[in-house]
C-alpha positions in Angstrom: -20.2 12.8 65.6 -23.0 10.2 66.0 -24.6 8.5 63.1 -27.8 10.9 63.1 -25.6 13.8 63.2 -25.1 14.5 58.9 -26.5 17.9 57.9 -28.6 18.0 54.7 -25.5 20.1 53.3 -23.2 16.7 53.9 -25.9 14.4 53.1 -25.9 16.0 49.7 -22.3 16.3 49.1 -22.3 12.6 49.6 -25.2 11.8 47.2 -23.4 13.9 44.8 -20.6 12.0 44.8 -22.3 8.7 44.5 -24.2 9.6 41.2 -21.1 10.7 39.9 -20.6 6.5 38.9 -20.6 5.5 35.5 -22.8 3.2 34.4 -23.1 1.3 31.2 -24.9 3.6 28.8 -25.3 6.2 31.7 -28.6 4.1 32.7 -27.6 5.2 37.0 -29.6 1.6 37.8 -29.6 2.9 41.3 -31.5 4.5 44.0 -30.2 5.7 47.6 -32.2 5.6 50.9 -30.6 7.3 54.3 -30.5 4.9 57.3 -29.0 7.3 60.0 -25.9 8.3 59.1 -25.6 5.2 56.6 -26.1 5.1 52.8 -28.2 2.4 51.2 -27.6 1.4 47.6 -30.0 -0.3 45.8 -30.3 -1.8 42.0 -33.3 0.1 40.4 -34.4 -2.8 38.5 -36.2 -0.5 35.9 -32.9 0.6 34.5 -31.4 -3.0 34.0 -31.0 -3.6 30.7 -32.9 -6.5 29.6 -30.3 -7.0 26.3 -27.2 -5.7 27.1 -26.9 -6.7 31.0 -29.6 -9.7 31.4 -27.6 -10.7 34.9 -27.8 -7.5 36.3 -23.8 -8.4 36.2 -23.2 -4.5 35.5 -26.0 -2.9 37.2 -24.0 -4.3 40.1 -20.5 -3.3 38.9 -22.2 0.2 38.6 -23.6 -0.1 42.2 -20.2 -0.8 43.5 -19.0 2.1 42.1 -21.3 4.6 43.5 -20.6 3.2 46.8 -17.1 3.5 46.2 -17.7 7.0 45.2 -19.8 8.1 48.7 -17.0 6.8 50.5 -14.8 9.6 48.9 -18.0 12.0 50.1 -17.8 10.8 53.5 -13.8 11.0 53.6 -14.4 14.9 51.9 -16.1 15.6 55.4 -13.3 13.7 57.1 -15.5 11.0 58.1 -14.6 7.3 58.0 -16.5 4.7 56.7 -17.0 0.5 56.2 -18.8 -1.2 53.3 -21.4 -4.2 53.9 -22.1 -6.0 50.5 -25.5 -7.6 50.2 -26.1 -6.7 53.7 -29.9 -8.5 53.5 -30.3 -12.1 52.3 -33.5 -11.2 51.6 -33.3 -8.7 49.7 -30.8 -9.2 46.7 -31.7 -5.8 45.0 -29.9 -4.0 48.2 -26.6 -4.0 47.0 -24.3 -2.3 49.5 -24.9 -0.1 52.7 -21.8 2.7 53.1 -21.5 2.7 57.1 -20.6 6.0 58.8 -17.7 4.9 61.1 -17.5 8.0 63.8 -14.2 6.8 65.6 -12.2 5.9 62.1 -10.5 8.2 59.8 -10.8 7.9 56.4 -8.0 6.1 54.1 -4.9 8.9 53.6 -5.6 9.6 49.9 -9.1 9.3 49.7 -9.8 13.3 50.4 -7.6 13.5 47.2 -9.4 11.1 45.3 -12.6 13.0 45.9 -11.6 16.1 44.3 -10.8 13.9 41.0 -14.2 13.1 40.8 -15.6 16.0 38.8 -12.5 15.4 35.9 -13.7 11.7 35.9 -15.6 10.8 32.6 -15.9 8.4 29.8 -13.5 9.1 27.4 -14.7 8.1 23.5 -13.0 10.9 21.9 -9.2 10.2 20.4 -6.3 10.0 23.2 -2.8 11.6 22.7 -0.1 9.3 21.1 1.6 9.2 24.6 2.4 6.5 26.6 0.7 6.4 30.2 3.7 6.4 32.5 5.0 3.4 33.9 4.7 5.0 37.5 0.8 5.6 37.0 0.3 2.6 36.0 1.5 1.2 39.1 -0.6 2.9 40.9 -3.9 2.3 39.0 -2.8 -1.6 39.8 -2.5 -0.7 43.2 -5.6 1.1 43.1 -7.5 -1.7 41.8 -5.3 -4.4 44.4 -6.0 -2.3 47.4 -10.0 -3.1 46.5 -9.6 -6.4 46.0 -9.5 -7.1 42.6 -6.7 -7.2 39.9 -5.9 -4.5 37.0 -4.5 -7.1 34.2 -2.5 -5.1 31.7 -2.6 -6.2 28.4 0.7 -4.8 26.5 2.4 -7.8 25.2 2.1 -9.2 21.9 -0.1 -11.8 20.6 -2.6 -11.1 23.8 -3.1 -7.3 22.9 -4.0 -7.8 19.0 -5.9 -10.9 20.5 -8.1 -9.1 22.7 -8.8 -6.2 20.1 -9.9 -9.0 18.0 -12.6 -10.3 20.4 -13.7 -6.7 20.9 -14.2 -6.6 16.9 -15.9 -10.4 17.0 -18.2 -9.2 19.7 -19.4 -6.5 17.9 -20.2 -8.3 14.8 -22.0 -10.3 16.8 -24.2 -7.8 17.8 -28.1 -8.2 17.6 -30.5 -5.6 16.3 -32.3 -5.8 19.9 -29.1 -5.0 21.8 -28.6 -2.2 19.1 -32.1 -0.9 19.8 -32.1 -1.3 23.1 -29.3 1.2 23.1 -30.4 3.9 21.0 -33.1 4.0 23.9 -30.1 5.3 25.8 -27.8 7.0 23.3 -28.6 10.3 21.5 -32.3 9.4 22.9 -34.5 12.6 22.2 -36.3 12.5 25.7 -32.8 11.9 27.2 -31.8 15.5 28.3 -35.4 15.9 30.1 -34.6 12.6 31.9 -31.2 13.4 32.6 -29.9 10.0 32.0 -28.4 8.2 28.6 -25.5 9.1 25.9 -26.1 12.6 24.5 -24.6 12.8 21.1 -21.9 15.2 22.3 -20.6 12.1 24.4 -20.8 9.5 21.5 -17.3 10.8 20.2 -16.3 10.9 16.1 -16.3 7.6 14.4 -13.0 6.1 14.2 -11.1 6.7 10.4 -9.8 3.0 10.7 -11.5 0.4 12.3 -10.3 -0.2 15.9 -11.4 -2.6 18.6 -10.2 -0.3 21.1 -13.2 2.3 20.8 -16.8 1.5 20.7 -18.9 3.0 18.6 -22.7 3.3 20.7 -24.5 4.7 18.0 -22.7 2.3 15.0 -25.8 1.4 12.2 -27.0 4.8 13.0 -26.4 8.5 11.8 -26.1 11.0 14.1 -25.2 14.9 13.0 -22.2 16.2 13.8 -19.8 13.4 14.8 -17.3 14.0 12.1 -14.6 11.6 11.4 -11.1 11.4 13.1 -7.8 9.3 13.4 -7.6 7.5 16.6 -4.4 6.7 18.7 -2.5 4.0 17.1 -2.2 1.7 20.7 -4.3 2.8 23.6 -3.6 1.1 27.3 -6.0 -1.6 27.4 -6.4 -3.6 30.9 -8.8 -6.0 32.2 -10.1 -5.2 35.6 -10.8 -8.9 37.5 -12.2 -10.5 40.2 -11.7 -13.8 42.1 -15.2 -14.8 41.9 -18.6 -14.5 39.6 -21.0 -13.6 41.8 -23.3 -10.6 42.6 -20.7 -9.8 45.1 -17.8 -9.9 43.5 -19.5 -7.6 40.7 -20.2 -5.2 43.6 -16.2 -5.8 44.4 -15.2 -5.1 41.0 -17.2 -1.7 40.9 -15.5 -0.4 43.7 -12.4 -1.6 42.3 -12.9 0.0 39.3 -14.3 3.6 40.5 -10.8 3.5 42.7 -8.9 2.7 39.5 -10.7 5.5 37.4 -10.5 8.6 39.9 -6.8 7.5 40.3 -6.3 7.8 36.8 -8.3 11.0 36.7 -5.7 12.5 39.2 -3.2 11.8 36.7 -4.7 13.2 33.6 -5.2 9.6 32.3 -8.7 8.9 30.6 -10.6 5.9 30.1 -13.2 4.2 28.1 -14.9 0.8 27.5 -14.6 -1.9 25.3 -16.9 -4.7 27.0 -18.4 -6.2 24.2 -16.9 -9.6 24.2 -17.4 -9.2 28.3 -21.2 -9.7 26.6 -20.7 -12.7 25.2 -20.4 -15.9 27.7 -17.6 -17.5 25.4 -15.8 -14.5 24.2 -15.9 -13.5 28.2 -13.8 -16.7 28.9 -11.7 -16.1 26.1 -11.1 -12.9 27.6 -10.1 -14.1 30.8 -8.5 -17.0 29.6 -5.1 -15.6 30.7 -6.0 -14.8 34.2 -6.7 -18.3 35.1 -4.7 -17.6 38.1 -6.3 -14.9 39.3 -10.3 -14.7 38.1 -13.0 -13.6 36.1 -12.9 -10.9 33.5 -15.4 -8.1 34.5 -14.3 -4.8 32.8 -12.2 -4.1 29.8 -10.8 -0.7 29.9 -9.3 1.7 27.2 -6.9 4.4 29.0 -5.0 7.1 27.9 -3.9 10.8 27.6 -7.0 12.3 26.7 -8.4 16.1 26.0 -11.5 17.0 28.0 -14.5 16.2 27.4 -18.4 17.0 28.2 -19.7 15.7 31.6 -22.4 13.0 30.9 -25.8 14.1 32.9 -26.7 13.0 36.0 -30.6 12.6 37.4 -31.2 15.4 40.3 -30.7 13.8 44.1 -34.7 13.8 44.4 -34.9 11.2 41.6 -32.7 8.8 43.0 -33.3 8.8 46.7 -36.3 7.2 48.6 -37.5 7.8 52.1 -35.2 6.6 55.6 -36.7 3.4 56.9 -39.1 3.9 59.1 -38.6 4.8 62.7 -35.1 6.0 61.3 -34.3 10.1 61.2 -31.4 12.2 60.9 
């Protein structure tokens, strides 16, 4: 297959895979452009959270996750790919190019992982009190390592309780600006028309007892019908880390994150995020203090065996796709 031989149906399949990636408050901070058979992933600055993500770190992570998901879309068509991160030094918003490599076969597990994309959902509901099997945990570590990242599982005391304490502390430090910004994306009145954000049905119930592992996106607000329920006693906590803390490292973190999440979904393991301490410079350093041997904390994951939850909305493909580069035609 030549680089210009993708059909419209194949392109749509790859794009649908890409937009299934997670993003903070489901802001979907990306736009895409086809360049022949290659897919370019760009950060959408209008969807970067000014208070919650002032450096664009989490927006880059989301774009890296979208690039990995696109790779799975190509793989489902039997197509191999390579990824160039930050391919244009003059355009820092050009996050990644997913290149079609016609002569290369996709990685062996990619097609299987592709079919797990629909079941990959951020799950803020209670998990069952069932431990994630050790063999699955090892596969999650391997998935992170395969993308150049490290998944540090925090299971021993006092590290486990210390991490929960940092999450609680960070939650208490949230200012009004941060909460007002989040309210524009969580259960927002016009979100159903925008096809983004976190709808009421995806916020999850209120924990019956305080827990640092579950992020309440509606803290301080009343959402009818949420209810109060007991959560799992001890979820699996893990920190995704990278060697550096640069835009390229953030994109790498996104690819590692997506590979971990889809691998987890394949084994019936759900995840949500407890990234509050990573939004504070000092607390972020403390989260990573035990990882000095490796690098920087990029994501805090709560994982466990969960029940089905509704999928978060996604914008339609025309809303995220821009015209091809001049002179390039499919």
